N, C-alpha and C positions, 0 to 999 in steps of 0.2 A: 137685751138686758145684760148687765155686767155680772150677774150671778152665775158662776161656773156651773156648767151643765151636769157634771158627774161628781164634782167634789162634795163630800160630806162633811159635816162638822167634826166627825171622827177623824177624817183625814187630816183636816186643817189642824186639829189639835196635836195630832202625832207629829207632823212636820215642824210645827212651831215649837213644840217641847224639845224635839231633838235638835233644835237650832239649824235645821236644813232651810227654813224659810226666815228671813229677816223681817224686821218691822217697818223699815224704811221703804218708801216707794222710790220709783226712778226720779220722779220730780223733786222728792225730798233730797236724793243724793245730789242733784244739780243745786238746790238751794244751800246744801252744806258746802259743796265745792266752791260756791260764790263767796261764802263767808271765810273759808280757810285759804283758798287760792285765787283770790279776786282777779289778779292781773295776769295769771298764767293762761296760755292759750288752750281753749277746750276743743275747738274744731275749726278747720280751714277747708275751702276748696280753691279753685283757681283765681277766684275773685275776691273772696271775703275771708277774713280771719276774726274770731269772736273769742273773747276771754271768758271765763266762768262767770264773771260778774255781769258782762254784756249778755251772756246766754240766759242768766236768770231774768234779767230785764225783758229780753225778747219773749221768753216763755210766759212770764207774768202778763205782758200786754196782749200777746196773741191768745192766751187762755181767756182773759177778759174780753177780747174782741169776739171770741167764738160765743161767749155768754151774751154779749151785746147784740149779736146778729141774730139771736133768738134760738140758738141751737140747745135743745133740753138735754139734761143728764141722761146718759144711756143711749142717745141718738148716735147714728153712724156717720163718720166723716171719712170719705175716701180720699186718698192723697196719691195723686199721679205725678211724681216728680222724679227727675233723675237724681243720682247722687249729688247732694248738695248740702250746704250749711242748713238750709231750711228744713230738709227732709230729716235731718239729724235731730233738730230741736223740736219738731213737731210732735214727736211721741211724748216728750214731756209735757208740752203745752196741752194736748188733748187729755192727757191723764190728770193734769191739774183742773181742767174744765169739766172733768167727768163725762167726756165725749169719747166714744169708741173709735179707735185708730184703725183704718184699713189701708195699708200701703198696697199700691197697684203699680206694677211695672210699667215704665213709660212706653213700651211698644204695643200695649193693649189698644185695640181700636174699637170702633163703635158697636160691632157685635158683641164682643166680649164685655165691654163696658156696660151696655144696657143689661146684660144678664147679671153682672156683678152688683150693680147698684139696685136693680129691683130685687133680687134675692136677699140682700141685706137691708133693703128699705132705707137706704142711705138718704139723709137729709141735706148733705152738703159735699162738696168736692173741692180739692185744691189742685190746680193745674198751672202750668206755665201757659202763656198765651200761645206762643209758637216755639218750636224747636226745628231749625232747619226750615224745610218747605211744608211741615205739617202743623195744621192749625188746630190746637186743642180746643179752643174756646169755640170754634165753628163746629166741632165734633160735639160738644157738650150741648151747644145750643140746638143742634139738629136732632138731639134724642130727647129733649126735655119733655115733649108730649108724650113720649114712651116711658117716662120715668116719673110717675105722678108724685112720688114723695120728694124729689129732688127740688130744693128751695134755695139753697146758698151756694153760689159759685165764687170761690175765692182764687185769685190769680197772683202767683208769686213773681218776684223780681220787679224791675223797673216799669217795664211796658204793660199797661193794664188797659183793657178795652172798656168802653163806656158800658155800664151795666154791671161790671164785675166789682167785688169786694177786693181792695188791695190788701195783701198780707204785709208788704213793706210799710204801708201806711199805718196799720194797726201796730207793727213792731216799733215804729217810730213815735207812738203817742204815749207820752208818759202819764197823760191823764186817765188812760185806761187802768193803769196800776192802782190808782187811787179811788176809782169809781165803785169798786166792789169791796165790801168788808172782808177782813181776814177770816171771820167766821163763816161768811158765805162761801169763800173759796174752799175752806176746809170741808164744808158740807158738800161742795160739789166734787171735790178731789176723790178719785177712785181710792178705795181702801187696799192694802197690799195683797189681799186674797181675792180681789175682784178682777174680772176680766177687763183689760184695758186695750188689748191688741187681738185684731183678727188678720190671720194671715191666709193667703191662697195657697192650696195645694196645686201641684202639677201632677199632670196625668195624661192618659191617652184618649180621654172621652172627649177632649175639645173644651170642656167647661170645668172650672174647679169646684172643690168643696171649700168651706170656710172653717178654719181651724182657730179656736179661741185659746188665748194664753192669759192667765192671771199674771199680775206683776211679779209675784213672789216666785213663779216658776221660771220666768225669764232671768230674774236677778240670780237665782240659784245656778242657772246655767252659766251666766257670766262668772260667778265665783269659781265654778269648776275651770273655766278657761284661764282664769288668773292663777290658779294653782298649776295647771298643766304647762302654761307658757311662761311662768314666772315672771309675770308683768310687773314693771316698776314705773313710777312716775317718769323715768326717762325714755320709756318706750314712745314710739309713734306708730299708731295702727293705721293702716291704709285700707279704705273701702275701694277696692278695685273692681269687685263683681257688682253688677247691677242688681242686687238681691235685697229683698225685704227681710230676709231671715237667713238660714243657712250659713253661708260664707261670711256674713256681716254680723253675726251674734256677737263676736268680741268687740265690734265697733260699738253697737247700742248698749250692750249690757255688761261688758268687762271694763272697757275704757272709763266710764264715769265713776266706777267704784274703786279704781286704782288711786287717783285719776291720772290719765294720760292723754296726750293729744291724739285727735283723730283727723285724718287727712280723706277727703271725700273726692274721688276722681269722677267727674261728670259723665264722661263718655271714654269707654275703653277702646284704645288701639295699643299695641305693644309699645310703640314709640311714645305715646302719651304717658303710658304707665312708667316707662324708663325714666322719662323726664321728671315726673312727679316723685318717683322714689329717689332719684338723685337730688333734686332741688329741696325736697322735705326732709330727707334722711330717714325715711320710713323703715322702721325696724322689723315689723311684722305685716306683710301684705296679706290681705284676705282675698281669696280668688276661687275659681272653679278650675277643674283640671284642663278644661279646653283653653282657658287663658294661658296656663302654664306652657302648654304644648305650643301656642302661638309665639309666646315669648321666648322660649328657649331655642326655637328654630329661626328667629327673626335675624337677618343679616346685620342689623345695626346694634345688636346686643353689646357687642365689644366697644362700642363708642361711649358707653355710659359707665359711670361709677356706681355700683350697686352695692358697694361694700357695707352699707349701713344695715343690710338685712341680716337678721340673726335667725329668723324662722319664718316660714310660711304657713298659713292656715288655708287649706283647701277642702271644699266638700261639695256635695251636689250631684256627684257621680263617682263611680269607682275610678281609680287612677292606675295606669299601667306602671309597673314596677320600674320599667326602663325609663319612663318619663321622670319619675321621682329621682332617679339616679342622675339623670342628665341635668335636672334643675340644680341639684346640690353640687355637681362637679362644674357646671358651666357658668352658674350665677352664684351660688352659694347660699347658705342658710339652710336650716333643717327643715324638711318638708313634713308636715303633719296633716294627712288626708283623713277626715272623719267620716264615719258611717252615721246615717241617720235618716229619718223620715219626718217630714215637718207634722204629719198628723201624729206622730208618736211623742217626739220631744225627749225621748231618754237620752242620757248622757253617757257616751263612751268616748274615751280619749286615749291618746298614747302619752309617754313621757319623752321629754326631749332627749333622754339618755337611751331610749329604746333603739335597738338595731334597725337597720333598713328592712330586714325580713319582718320584724313585728310591725313597723310602722306602714310598710306598704302592702303586706300580705295578711294582716289581721286588723280588726276594728278596735283593738285595744281592750281596756278594762272598764267596767261600769264605774261612774264617779257619783259623788254626792248623794248616797242613799239609793241609787238606781239598783232595782232588783230585775235580774233577768233569769229567764227559765228556757231550757230546750226541751220540747215535748213532742210526743208522737201524735198521730192522727186523732187519738182518744183523749188528748190532753193529759196524758201522763208523762212525768219527766223520764227522759231517757238517761242511761249511764253517762258519765262524763266521757267526752271523746266521741261519742256517737253522734250522727247528724240527725236533727229534727227541726220543728219550727221554733224560731225565736219569738218568745213573748216577754213582755216586761211592764214594769210600772215604776213610779218613783217621783220625787219632788220637782223634777224639771219637766214632767211630762204636760202635755196638753190637756185641757179640761173637757175636751169633746169638741164636736162639730156644732158651729153656731147655728141655732135655729133647726136643728136636725137631730132629735132625741133618738129616732130609730136607728140611724146610722151610728150614732154614738154608742148605743146598746150592742148593736151588731159586732162592731170593730173591738170594743173594750171588754166585753163580756162580763159575766156576773161576778168573776173574781177580781174585777178592776185591772186585768191585764190587757194590754194592747196586743192584738195579733198582727204580727209584721208582715206575715206571708213570705218571710224570708227563711231559708234553710241555713243552719249554722251549727257549729260545734264549739265547744270549750276546749282549748289546747292545755297542755300540761302546766303552762305558765299562768293560766287563768284568762288568756286572751280569747276574745270572741273571733271565730274565723267564719266568714259568711261563705256559704257554699252556693248561694245563688237564689233566685226567686223559686218558691215552691211550685208556682205554675210553670216555671221554665226547666224544672227537672226532667231529664229524659229517662224513660224506663226502656231499656233495651234487654229483651228476652228475660224480663222480670228482675234485672239488676239496675240499680239506680246510678245514673251519671249526673254529677253536678257541674254544670257548665263553668262556673267560675274556677274550679279546680283546674280545668284544662286551660282556660284563658290566662290563669296566672302563670302557668308554665310556658305557654307559647310566646307570651310577650317578653320572656326573657331570651328569646332567639334573636340574635343580632340583626336578622333581616326584617324582623316584624316590628311594626309601629303600633298597631292595635289589632284587637282580635274579639270576635263575638261568636260563640258556639250556640248553635240552636238544633233542635230535634226536628226530624221529618218522619212522617208515617212509612212504615215497611211492613208488607203483609206477613212475613215470617217472624221478625223480631219484634214487631210492634213499633218500634222507633229506632232510628239510627241518628247518630250526631254528625253535623257538618260544621266546619270552621271557616267562619268568614274573615279574612285577613287583609289588613291594609299594610302594605310594605313601605319600608324607608325607601326614599328616593334612590334609584339606581340599583335597587337589590332584586334578587330573584328568590323564589321559594316554591319548591314543588311539593306534591302530595307525598312522594317517597321520602323527601327530606324531613317533612313534618313528622311522619310516623317514626322515623329513625330517630329524630330529635326527642320525641316523647318516650320512646322505648328506653333511651338512655336515662330517663328520669324514674325508671322502675315503677311505672303505673301499671295498674291491671290491663291486660289486653282489651277487655270489654269497653274500657273507656277511650280507646283510640278513635278519633273522628273518622268516618268512613267516606268523607267527601271534603274537598277544599275548595273554596271560592275566594279568588283574589279580586278586591274591589278597590275603587278609588276612595269611596267615603261610605259612611254608614248613614241610613235613614235615622233621624232622630226624633224623640217623642217628648210630648209636654213641654217644658221650657228649653228645650234643645240641649240638654245636658245628659240625657240618657238615651242609649242606643234603643231603637224601636225593633226588638227582636221579632215582634209579630209580623212586621213588614218584611223582614229578612225571610222568614220562615214562609210567608205567603208567596214571595217572589221565587224561592227556591222550589216550592211544590208546583207552582205554575210552569216553571222551566222544565221540571222533570216530567211533567204531564204532556209535554210536546212530543 
């Protein structure tokens, strides 16, 4: 259903009255842009360029095509496409048709897809026929008997197997626009406070939860990005990350409101990204930190003109201070790395004028009505500057877990605040400083060690490329800390050097790691953007037991 799980009418009235939520939906914004900027380019990928007027025709026809296929209002359509023009436009088309949109990463395979489609009771799916040597049509056909609700298979692009519904054919049929009355389309179109988007969480369980977002919440986030990045119609926003949310929020929810052009990079490699930025004169690329690390270290970097970049938007994982500095000095553009959880949706951002220390070592300040609190284990707010659990709420937040009222109640609580599980404090300037995951906190002899604090110090050492601090059991002190370190090529780093370096930072002696492990790479969890600290801890304990 499109009804938000946890929004009350009181919540809706409050945010509308305060003008934190707008009355236009995403598809209405596209309609308006088609009237005011019909011949300006809205979105491009490597093969296709679409103006705002062409985008409106595409959206109207595909929305009508979904209705024509028999998909009912509030039913679920999974969309498993890489970054491309079609992926960008489908959100507005499903919204206009009153169909819930469920974007799925292209690298999901049968095991994950069966779970996703069954849990959401999806009645349709949009796929390419093939990408490289992988056959999506074959995958979907092979699991149809295991997914009883799946009735409609839409295939994008030119090559369409027999038995599939062609997206291109729908988008090219002007008759579909005229087949359904304006009143019917308005009746089908989601209202601005209704859920239109279901995003998948990442995590370590192997299977996701499904986070619901009303249109108003996502557009409010887009407005915050417009303010923080000072977007203008001259900007060109690049979707370099293969993400349905997170890094690409400015792509889907800021760009149409400006409006400005969007470039979709179908498959990321550093050189493909360099070529696209140079050719399309991208001003703000949207990435994850791992992509930045690959780009800044790539030997061909110097061969490309990337002078169009004025800023980067990065999120999905913490970013090493040194990496941010390297990007700004070797490529150019101001790096803005955001904190957030897809389940939460709160909006904290930096300003372009903030110092590197603020941008790389804090999560910035709350935006557009976001309310944050730092609380102790009893839910009581702690004094400013002290560490506690970060909780919050606001107009950009998710409305709960789709089809999971129990989890929604457990995570959001009776006060309507989301429990992040992250430890944080508020600094003197009002910036949120993340101290680490509550479950990652190390208690040594009754004193708390926050891994992120130590990590943020160690990554500033010239030999260190990346670091993860984990705790391990010890009979006397309870726990001790170990620093896992990835070194820069050709560098050496000893335990004594680490301790000496940290002592120079004037930290309390109990915070000093009592073990150092130099490794080539970290195990990654979920979508591959977060270090799997549980795996590091498990490997360390096993090694110590020998």
